N, C-alpha and C positions, 0 to 999 in steps of 0.2 A: 504494500500500500504506500502511495506517495505521501510525503509530508505536505502540509498546507503550503509551506514555502515553495516546494518544488512545483506544485500546481499553479501557484500565482506566477512564478517565474516563467513557466511554460507558455503563459498567455501573452507575454511581452513580445512585441514584434522586434526580433533581434536585428533585423536589417536596419530599422530606424534607431534602435537603442544604442548602436555603436556611436561614440561621441562625434567623430568627424561627420558621419552621415546625418546625425541629428542636427548639427550646426547648419549643414547645407539645407536640410528640409525646413528648419525654422526660418532661416534667412529667406529662402525662396517663397515661403508661405506669405510673406509680407509684400511681395513684388509680383509683377506680371512675369518678368524674366530677369536674368542677370547674365552678364558676360563672364567668361572665364577669369579675366584679370580682376574684376570686381569680386568674384567669389574667393580668389586667393587673398585679396586684401581683407575681406570681411571675416573669413574663416580662419585665417592665419595658417592654412595648410600649405605644404609644398606643392609645386606643380604636379609632381608625380603622384603624390597621395591624393590630391584633389581629382586628378584624372581617373585614378582607380576607383575612388568612391562614387564619382559621377557615373562611371560605367556600371557599377553594381546597382545603383539606383535606377538607371535607365533599363537595365536588363529586367528588373522587377516591375517595370512599368510605372514607377513612382515619379519619374521626371521625364521630360522630353528634351532632347538635345537637337539643336539646329546648327549646322556649320555653314558658313558663308564666307565670301571674300569681300572686304571693304577696302577700297583703294589698294587692291592687290595684296592685302594682308588677311590672313585667315582670322575669323572670329567665331568663337564657339559660344552659343547662347543656351542657357538652361532654364527650364520652366517646370514648375510643379504640375503634374498631370492631375486630372480629376481623381484618379485612383490614388495618387500620392497624397492629395489633400484629404481624402477620406481616411486613408491609413494613418496620417498624422493626427487627425481628430480622434480616431479610435485609440491611438497610442496615448494621447493626452488624457482622454477619459479614463483609460485603464490605469495610467500612472497616478492620476489624481485619486482614484478609488483605492489604490494600494497605499498611498501616503495617508489617506484618511484612516486607515486601519492601525496606524502607529498609536500605541497607548499614550495617553497624556499624563 
């Protein structure tokens, strides 16, 4: 039989729960979209780490990535998808309910 702690932890969306991805998701939730350079500045992640985390979020369908050229320079734009917005809201509700269980 699982302990109540194991059951509660199993419900957390591990993809969002990782700190770097959580930063990205929270930041994108307040914007329509953001470019790669802006995300580096806001999240304080390295280029390589940000790239890997964006790829994982995109594969899960939580964000949408659009690549284009502006004045012959590549630009990567990221936006939270509807699925990602819903997942972040579920994560927030779940975490809030977990924190409410802390004895006073």
